[in-house]
VEXDREN-2710 file (C-alpha; in Angstrom, 1 decimal):
% VEXDREN-2710
k/r/px/py/pz
1/MET/-12.2/-38.0/30.5
2/LYS/-9.7/-35.4/29.4
3/ILE/-10.8/-31.8/29.8
4/GLU/-10.4/-31.2/26.0
5/GLU/-12.8/-34.0/25.3
6/VAL/-15.3/-32.7/27.9
7/LYS/-15.3/-29.3/26.2
8/ARG/-15.8/-30.9/22.7
9/GLN/-18.7/-33.1/23.9
10/MET/-20.3/-30.2/25.8
11/MET/-20.2/-28.1/22.6
12/SER/-21.8/-31.0/20.7
13/LEU/-24.6/-31.3/23.3
14/TRP/-25.1/-27.5/23.2
15/LYS/-25.6/-27.7/19.4
16/GLU/-27.9/-30.7/19.7
17/ASN/-30.2/-28.8/22.1
18/PHE/-30.0/-25.2/21.0
19/HIS/-29.1/-25.5/17.3
20/ASP/-26.7/-22.5/17.3
21/ASN/-24.1/-22.1/14.6
22/ASP/-20.6/-23.4/15.1
23/ALA/-19.0/-20.0/15.2
24/TYR/-21.2/-18.8/18.0
25/ILE/-20.7/-22.0/20.1
26/ARG/-16.9/-21.7/19.7
27/LEU/-17.1/-18.1/20.8
28/VAL/-19.0/-19.1/24.0
29/PHE/-16.8/-22.0/24.9
30/ASP/-13.5/-20.3/24.1
31/ALA/-14.5/-17.4/26.3
32/TYR/-16.3/-19.1/29.2
33/PHE/-15.3/-22.8/29.4
34/ASP/-13.6/-23.2/32.8
35/PRO/-13.4/-26.6/34.6
36/ASP/-14.1/-24.8/37.9
37/TYR/-17.4/-23.5/36.6
38/ILE/-18.9/-26.4/34.8
39/GLU/-20.9/-29.5/35.7
40/TYR/-21.6/-32.6/33.6
41/GLU/-22.8/-36.2/33.7
42/GLU/-21.4/-38.9/31.6
43/GLU/-22.4/-42.4/30.8
44/ASN/-20.2/-44.9/29.0
45/GLY/-17.8/-42.2/28.0
46/GLN/-20.5/-39.9/26.6
47/ILE/-21.6/-36.6/28.2
48/ILE/-25.4/-36.8/28.6
49/ALA/-26.1/-33.6/30.5
50/SER/-24.1/-30.4/31.2
51/LEU/-24.2/-26.7/32.2
52/ILE/-21.9/-23.7/32.4
53/ALA/-21.7/-21.1/35.1
54/ILE/-20.3/-17.7/34.0
55/PRO/-19.0/-15.4/36.7
56/TYR/-20.6/-12.0/36.6
57/THR/-20.3/-8.9/38.8
58/PHE/-23.1/-6.5/39.6
59/GLY/-22.8/-2.9/40.7
60/ASN/-20.3/-0.3/39.7
61/ASN/-16.6/0.4/40.3
62/LYS/-17.2/1.1/44.0
63/ASN/-19.8/-1.3/45.1
64/THR/-19.9/-4.9/43.7
65/ILE/-21.4/-8.3/44.4
66/ASN/-20.4/-11.6/42.8
67/SER/-22.8/-14.0/41.0
68/VAL/-22.8/-16.6/38.4
69/TYR/-25.1/-16.9/35.3
70/LEU/-26.1/-20.5/34.5
71/CYS/-26.5/-21.2/30.8
72/GLY/-26.4/-24.1/28.4
73/LEU/-28.4/-26.3/30.8
74/SER/-29.0/-29.3/28.5
75/THR/-29.7/-33.0/28.7
76/SER/-29.7/-35.4/25.8
77/LEU/-33.2/-36.4/24.7
78/LYS/-33.3/-40.0/25.9
79/HIS/-31.9/-39.1/29.3
80/ARG/-34.5/-36.5/30.3
81/ASN/-36.9/-36.7/33.2
82/LYS/-34.5/-38.7/35.3
83/GLY/-33.4/-36.0/37.7
84/ILE/-29.9/-35.6/36.1
85/MET/-30.1/-31.8/35.6
86/THR/-31.4/-31.4/39.2
87/ALA/-28.3/-33.1/40.5
88/LEU/-26.0/-31.0/38.3
89/MET/-27.7/-27.8/39.6
90/ASP/-27.2/-29.0/43.2
91/ARG/-23.5/-29.7/42.5
92/ILE/-22.8/-26.3/40.9
93/GLU/-24.6/-24.6/43.8
94/TYR/-22.3/-26.4/46.3
95/LYS/-19.3/-25.3/44.3
96/MET/-20.5/-21.7/44.3
97/ARG/-21.1/-21.6/48.0
98/ILE/-17.5/-22.6/48.6
99/LYS/-16.4/-19.8/46.3
100/GLY/-18.4/-17.2/48.2
101/ILE/-20.9/-16.4/45.4
102/ALA/-23.9/-14.5/46.6
103/PHE/-26.5/-15.8/44.1
104/MET/-26.9/-17.7/40.9
105/PHE/-29.3/-16.6/38.1
106/LEU/-30.6/-17.9/34.8
107/ILE/-33.1/-17.0/32.0
108/PRO/-35.9/-19.5/31.5
109/ALA/-37.1/-19.8/27.9
110/ASP/-40.7/-20.2/28.8
111/GLY/-43.3/-20.7/31.6
112/GLY/-42.7/-24.4/31.8
113/LEU/-39.1/-23.9/32.6
114/ARG/-39.9/-21.2/35.1
115/ARG/-42.1/-23.7/37.0
116/TYR/-39.2/-26.2/36.8
117/TYR/-36.7/-23.8/38.3
118/SER/-39.2/-22.6/40.9
119/ASP/-39.6/-26.2/42.2
120/ARG/-35.8/-26.2/42.7
121/GLY/-35.7/-23.1/44.9
122/TYR/-35.4/-20.4/42.3
123/ILE/-37.4/-17.2/42.6
124/ALA/-38.4/-14.5/40.1
125/GLY/-35.6/-12.0/40.3
126/PHE/-35.3/-9.9/37.1
127/TYR/-38.1/-8.2/35.1
128/ARG/-38.4/-6.8/31.7
129/ASN/-40.8/-4.6/29.8
130/SER/-41.3/-4.4/26.0
131/PHE/-42.3/-1.1/24.3
132/HIS/-43.4/-1.3/20.7
133/PHE/-43.2/1.4/18.1
134/THR/-44.3/1.4/14.5
135/SER/-42.0/2.2/11.6
136/ILE/-43.4/5.7/11.3
137/HIS/-42.6/6.8/14.9
138/ASP/-40.6/10.0/14.9
139/PHE/-37.9/10.0/17.6
140/LYS/-36.6/13.4/16.5
141/ARG/-39.9/14.9/17.3
142/GLU/-40.0/12.9/20.5
143/TYR/-36.7/14.5/21.7
144/LEU/-37.6/18.0/20.5
145/SER/-41.0/17.8/22.3
146/SER/-39.1/17.0/25.6
147/LEU/-37.5/20.5/25.4
148/LEU/-40.7/22.5/25.2
149/GLU/-40.7/23.5/28.8
150/GLU/-37.1/24.7/28.8
151/ASN/-36.1/28.4/28.3
152/LYS/-35.3/29.6/24.8
153/ALA/-31.5/29.6/25.3
154/SER/-31.3/26.1/26.8
155/ARG/-33.7/24.7/24.2
156/SER/-31.6/26.2/21.3
157/LEU/-28.4/24.7/22.7
158/LYS/-29.9/21.3/23.1
159/GLU/-31.5/21.4/19.7
160/SER/-28.1/22.3/18.1
161/TYR/-26.5/19.4/20.0
162/PHE/-29.0/17.0/18.7
163/TYR/-28.6/18.0/15.1
164/GLY/-24.9/17.7/15.5
165/LEU/-25.1/14.1/16.5
166/GLN/-24.4/11.3/14.0
167/ALA/-25.4/7.6/14.3
168/PHE/-23.4/4.9/12.6
169/ILE/-24.5/1.3/11.9
170/ILE/-22.0/-1.6/12.6
171/ASP/-23.0/-5.1/11.4
172/ASN/-21.3/-8.2/10.0
173/LYS/-20.8/-6.4/6.6
174/ILE/-18.5/-3.8/8.2
175/GLN/-15.0/-4.5/9.5
176/LEU/-14.7/-3.1/13.0
177/SER/-11.2/-2.0/13.8
178/GLU/-9.5/-2.8/17.2
179/ASP/-9.4/0.9/18.0
180/GLU/-13.1/1.3/17.3
181/LYS/-13.9/-1.8/19.4
182/SER/-11.7/-0.4/22.2
183/GLU/-13.4/3.0/22.1
184/ILE/-16.9/1.4/22.3
185/THR/-15.8/-0.8/25.2
186/THR/-14.2/2.1/27.1
187/PHE/-17.5/4.1/26.7
188/ILE/-19.6/1.2/28.0
189/MET/-17.2/0.7/31.0
190/ARG/-17.6/4.4/31.8
191/CYS/-21.4/4.2/31.7
192/GLN/-21.2/1.1/34.0
193/ASP/-19.1/3.0/36.5
194/ALA/-21.9/5.5/37.0
195/GLN/-24.8/2.9/37.3
196/ARG/-26.5/2.1/40.6
197/GLY/-28.1/-0.8/42.2
198/LEU/-28.0/-4.5/41.1
199/SER/-27.1/-3.7/37.5
200/LEU/-24.9/-6.0/35.5
201/TYR/-21.3/-4.8/35.5
202/GLN/-19.5/-6.5/32.6
203/THR/-15.7/-6.7/32.3
204/GLU/-13.8/-5.4/29.2
205/LYS/-13.5/-9.0/28.0
206/GLN/-17.2/-9.7/28.4
207/ILE/-18.1/-6.5/26.6
208/GLY/-15.8/-7.5/23.8
209/ILE/-17.6/-10.9/23.6
210/VAL/-21.0/-9.1/23.4
211/ILE/-19.7/-7.1/20.5
212/ASP/-18.3/-10.1/18.7
213/GLU/-21.5/-12.1/19.3
214/ALA/-23.5/-9.3/17.8
215/LEU/-21.4/-9.3/14.6
216/LEU/-21.6/-13.1/14.3
217/SER/-25.4/-13.2/14.3
218/ASN/-28.2/-11.4/12.6
219/SER/-27.7/-8.4/14.8
220/PHE/-26.2/-4.9/14.5
221/ILE/-24.8/-2.1/16.7
222/ILE/-25.5/1.6/16.4
223/VAL/-22.8/4.0/17.7
224/CYS/-23.7/7.7/18.3
225/ARG/-21.0/10.3/18.1
226/ASN/-21.1/14.0/18.9
227/GLN/-19.6/16.9/16.9
228/GLU/-16.2/16.1/18.2
229/MET/-16.7/12.5/17.0
230/LYS/-16.6/11.1/20.5
231/VAL/-18.9/8.2/21.4
232/SER/-22.0/9.4/23.2
233/GLY/-24.2/6.3/22.9
234/VAL/-24.1/2.6/21.9
235/ALA/-27.1/0.3/21.4
236/PHE/-27.4/-3.4/20.4
237/TYR/-30.2/-4.8/18.2
238/ASP/-31.5/-8.1/17.0
239/VAL/-33.4/-8.4/13.8
240/THR/-36.4/-10.5/12.7
241/ASN/-38.5/-10.2/9.6
242/GLU/-41.1/-8.1/11.4
243/GLU/-39.1/-6.0/13.9
244/SER/-35.8/-4.7/15.2
245/ILE/-35.3/-5.4/18.9
246/GLU/-33.3/-3.1/21.1
247/LYS/-31.8/-5.5/23.6
248/GLY/-29.4/-3.2/25.4
249/ARG/-28.0/0.4/25.3
250/TYR/-25.6/2.7/27.0
251/THR/-26.0/6.5/26.5
252/GLU/-24.8/9.6/28.2
253/ASN/-27.9/11.7/27.4
254/TYR/-31.4/11.4/26.0
255/ALA/-30.5/13.2/22.8
256/SER/-28.1/10.4/21.8
257/LEU/-30.6/7.7/22.6
258/CYS/-33.2/9.4/20.4
259/LYS/-30.7/9.9/17.6
260/ILE/-29.8/6.1/17.8
261/ARG/-33.5/5.2/17.6
262/GLU/-34.1/7.6/14.8
263/LYS/-31.4/5.7/12.9
264/VAL/-32.9/2.3/13.6
265/ILE/-36.3/3.4/12.2
266/SER/-34.7/4.7/9.0
267/LYS/-32.6/1.5/8.6
268/SER/-35.4/-0.8/9.4
269/GLU/-37.7/0.1/6.4
270/ASP/-41.1/-1.3/7.4
271/ARG/-40.0/-3.2/10.5
272/SER/-41.3/-2.0/13.8
273/LEU/-39.1/-1.3/16.8
274/THR/-39.3/-3.1/20.1
275/ILE/-37.4/-1.7/23.0
276/ARG/-36.5/-3.9/26.0
277/GLN/-36.4/-2.2/29.3
278/TYR/-34.8/-4.1/32.1
279/GLY/-35.9/-3.3/35.7
280/TYR/-37.9/-0.2/36.3
281/ASP/-36.7/3.3/36.3
282/ARG/-39.2/6.1/36.7
283/HIS/-37.0/8.5/34.7
284/ALA/-35.7/6.4/31.9
285/GLU/-37.8/6.6/28.7
286/LYS/-39.7/9.4/30.3
287/THR/-40.8/11.0/27.0
288/ILE/-41.7/7.8/25.2
289/TRP/-45.1/7.6/26.8
290/ASN/-47.4/10.2/28.4
291/PRO/-47.4/9.3/32.2
292/LEU/-50.8/10.8/32.7
293/TYR/-54.1/9.7/31.1
294/SER/-57.7/10.6/31.7
295/SER/-60.8/8.6/32.5
296/VAL/-64.5/9.1/32.6
297/LEU/-66.0/9.4/36.1
298/PRO/-69.2/7.4/36.0
299/GLY/-70.5/9.2/39.1
300/ALA/-70.5/12.7/37.5
301/ALA/-73.0/15.1/39.2
302/GLN/-74.8/16.1/36.0
303/VAL/-76.2/13.8/33.3
304/GLY/-73.9/13.8/30.4
305/ALA/-71.0/15.5/32.2
306/VAL/-67.6/13.9/31.9
307/GLY/-65.3/14.3/34.9
308/MET/-61.6/14.0/34.3
309/MET/-59.0/12.7/36.6
310/GLU/-55.3/12.1/36.3
311/ARG/-53.8/8.6/36.7
312/VAL/-50.2/7.8/36.6
313/TYR/-49.3/5.1/34.0
314/ASN/-46.9/2.7/35.6
315/PRO/-45.2/0.4/33.1
316/ASN/-44.0/-1.8/35.9
317/ARG/-47.6/-3.3/36.2
318/PHE/-47.0/-4.9/32.8
319/SER/-43.4/-6.2/33.3
320/GLU/-42.7/-9.9/32.7
321/ILE/-40.4/-12.2/34.6
322/TYR/-37.1/-12.4/32.7
323/GLY/-34.5/-14.0/35.0
324/MET/-34.7/-16.2/38.0
325/VAL/-32.4/-16.2/41.1
326/LYS/-31.1/-18.9/43.5
327/ILE/-30.0/-17.1/46.6
328/ILE/-26.8/-18.4/48.2
329/SER/-26.1/-15.6/50.7
330/ILE/-28.9/-13.3/51.4
331/TYR/-26.7/-11.4/53.9
332/GLU/-24.3/-10.4/51.1
333/ILE/-27.2/-9.2/49.0
334/LEU/-28.6/-7.1/51.8
335/LYS/-25.1/-5.6/52.5
336/PHE/-24.8/-4.7/48.8
337/GLN/-28.2/-3.0/48.7
338/ALA/-27.6/-1.0/51.9
339/LYS/-24.3/0.5/50.6
340/HIS/-26.1/2.3/47.8
341/ARG/-29.3/2.8/49.7
342/ASN/-28.0/4.3/53.0
343/ASP/-31.5/5.6/53.8
344/VAL/-32.7/2.1/54.3
345/LYS/-33.6/1.2/57.9
346/TYR/-35.2/-2.1/59.1
347/SER/-35.1/-5.0/61.5
348/ILE/-36.1/-8.3/60.0
349/LEU/-36.2/-11.8/61.5
350/MET/-35.5/-14.8/59.2
351/ARG/-35.3/-18.5/59.8
352/GLN/-32.3/-20.1/58.1
353/ALA/-33.2/-22.7/55.6
354/ASN/-33.4/-26.3/56.8
355/ASP/-32.8/-25.5/60.5
356/ASP/-34.4/-23.5/63.3
357/LYS/-31.7/-20.8/63.6
358/ILE/-33.3/-17.4/63.8
359/ILE/-31.3/-14.5/62.2
360/GLU/-31.9/-10.8/62.8
361/PHE/-30.9/-8.5/60.0
362/SER/-30.9/-4.8/60.9
363/ALA/-30.0/-2.0/58.5
364/LYS/-29.0/1.6/59.3
365/ASP/-26.8/4.3/57.8
366/GLY/-25.6/2.0/54.9
367/HIS/-24.7/-1.0/57.0
368/VAL/-26.4/-4.3/57.8
369/ASN/-25.8/-6.2/61.0
370/LYS/-26.5/-9.9/61.4
371/ARG/-26.9/-11.8/64.6
372/GLU/-28.3/-15.1/65.7
373/LEU/-31.1/-15.0/68.2
374/ASP/-32.4/-17.4/70.8
375/TYR/-36.2/-17.3/70.8
376/GLU/-38.9/-19.7/71.8
377/ILE/-40.4/-20.8/68.4
378/GLU/-44.1/-21.3/68.0
379/TYR/-45.3/-22.8/64.8
380/ASP/-48.5/-21.7/63.2
381/SER/-50.9/-24.4/62.1
382/HIS/-51.0/-23.2/58.5
383/ASP/-48.5/-25.1/56.4
384/ILE/-47.3/-23.5/53.2
385/LEU/-47.7/-25.6/50.0
386/GLU/-44.9/-28.2/50.0
387/SER/-42.3/-28.7/47.3
388/ARG/-38.7/-29.8/46.9
389/GLU/-37.1/-26.7/48.3
390/ASN/-39.7/-25.1/50.5
391/LYS/-41.1/-28.1/52.5
392/ASN/-40.0/-26.5/55.7
393/ARG/-41.7/-23.2/55.0
394/LYS/-44.2/-22.4/57.8
395/LEU/-45.5/-19.2/59.1
396/MET/-43.6/-18.8/62.4
397/TYR/-43.9/-16.6/65.4
398/VAL/-41.5/-15.9/68.3
399/ARG/-42.1/-14.3/71.6
400/ASP/-39.4/-12.0/72.9
401/LYS/-38.5/-11.4/76.5
402/GLY/-41.1/-8.7/76.8
403/GLY/-43.9/-11.1/75.7
404/TYR/-44.3/-9.5/72.3
405/GLU/-45.0/-11.8/69.3
406/LYS/-42.9/-11.3/66.2
407/ILE/-43.3/-12.9/62.7
408/ILE/-40.3/-14.7/61.2
409/MET/-40.0/-15.1/57.5
410/SER/-38.3/-18.1/55.8
411/GLU/-35.2/-17.5/53.8
412/HIS/-37.2/-18.2/50.7
413/ASP/-39.9/-15.7/51.5
414/LEU/-37.4/-12.9/52.4
415/GLY/-35.7/-13.6/49.1
416/GLU/-39.1/-13.2/47.3
417/LEU/-39.7/-9.9/49.0
418/LEU/-36.2/-8.6/48.2
419/PHE/-36.5/-9.6/44.5
420/ARG/-40.1/-8.6/44.0
421/LYS/-41.1/-6.2/41.3
422/PRO/-40.3/-2.6/42.2
423/ASP/-43.3/-1.5/44.2
424/ILE/-46.4/-0.4/42.3
425/ASP/-47.4/1.0/45.7
426/ASN/-45.2/1.4/48.8
427/ILE/-47.0/-1.0/51.2
428/ILE/-44.2/-3.6/51.5
429/GLU/-41.5/-1.0/51.8
430/GLU/-43.4/0.9/54.4
431/THR/-44.2/-2.3/56.4
432/PHE/-40.7/-3.9/56.4
433/GLY/-38.5/-0.9/55.4
434/LEU/-37.2/-3.2/52.6
435/PRO/-37.1/-1.7/49.1
436/ALA/-37.1/-4.0/46.0
437/ILE/-33.7/-4.8/44.7
438/ASN/-34.7/-3.8/41.1
439/GLY/-32.0/-5.8/39.3
440/ARG/-31.1/-5.3/35.7
441/ILE/-29.6/-7.8/33.3
442/SER/-29.2/-7.5/29.5
443/LEU/-26.9/-8.5/26.7
444/LEU/-26.4/-12.1/28.1
445/LEU/-26.2/-15.4/26.3
446/ASP/-29.9/-16.3/26.4
END
């Protein structure tokens, strides 16, 4: 089958399964269709299942790691439940291993699909919180209240800066010039250069596609400019009948973020505002909620007395699984993490998947060393629940030359520890010295 026909039929299958409009599907395939990053199955000259892998970089302009995002996983209705998609996922994984990709990731639409991907070796990897605000929420007051503890001169300057900001709405009714689009793209690239950790780092082309996609659909963009009319913030929104949803933002200061949200509330009439927060940052959104709350102490010494205690509200407790990860090279992920967390120090033993090779990863001063060890393996009698990808998972021990027993984790278990939710407490980090990766993905084709 000629590649042009493959593209046409994959577009048709996408529309059959996801019901997107033709303009959006053309945008996706014109931007991301690459014969080296697709898999499909055909029967009698007809494509019955397909997927696309989109290369993405994480990090910043100094420290990066390569991944692919799997999207458009679709099988025609009458060919489902035959293992076809599983075979396609295995084939694309093999291709990506050859290319040196560190991990693949995807965004399941619901809990059923999360179980499906989990059975195929994927783990929870990216998390998201949703914060809801009514149409009467006052973001101007929110910002000004954050300045109360500052001295008079500093507060006056920051208030003046806030009142000098302007927010502009861009939607499909407004023609965005190439210069304006380039200015927004350059600003986002600058914000990405300063980000840390496993955060999505989109190319200029990919950012341009995000902008085009927003203007093709029922979405809008808000751009904040300072008194010199330079961009100081950009945020992307989806719209439903009930709410406006902030699905991604880049701002250089909190004043610009509040000015943007103030504009959203004024535009949205009676719609509420939902803010998506990807990953967990203790300092982001710091004035949107009060981090301390009180509670009644039932054991108060006097009858009728109310004792007060401070508790820290941790939004991470309520985060939901957003994206799932298939690790291809855990060594590359550990090296990436150590480069921006040079305080990390650990020594971890891991058994390579599907064999008995024991690998030691040791991190210190921003570097990770890897070496294969020769230990006598002793299997514990407690088998882990078997499934397609983890049937060899057993709790394992080794005895070193000094006679000390050490626990070995499977590759799958080490991945789950690495991509866990950022710690609500520090027990895991204190035990293994391994911080959570705390990855962030947003503004993807989901």
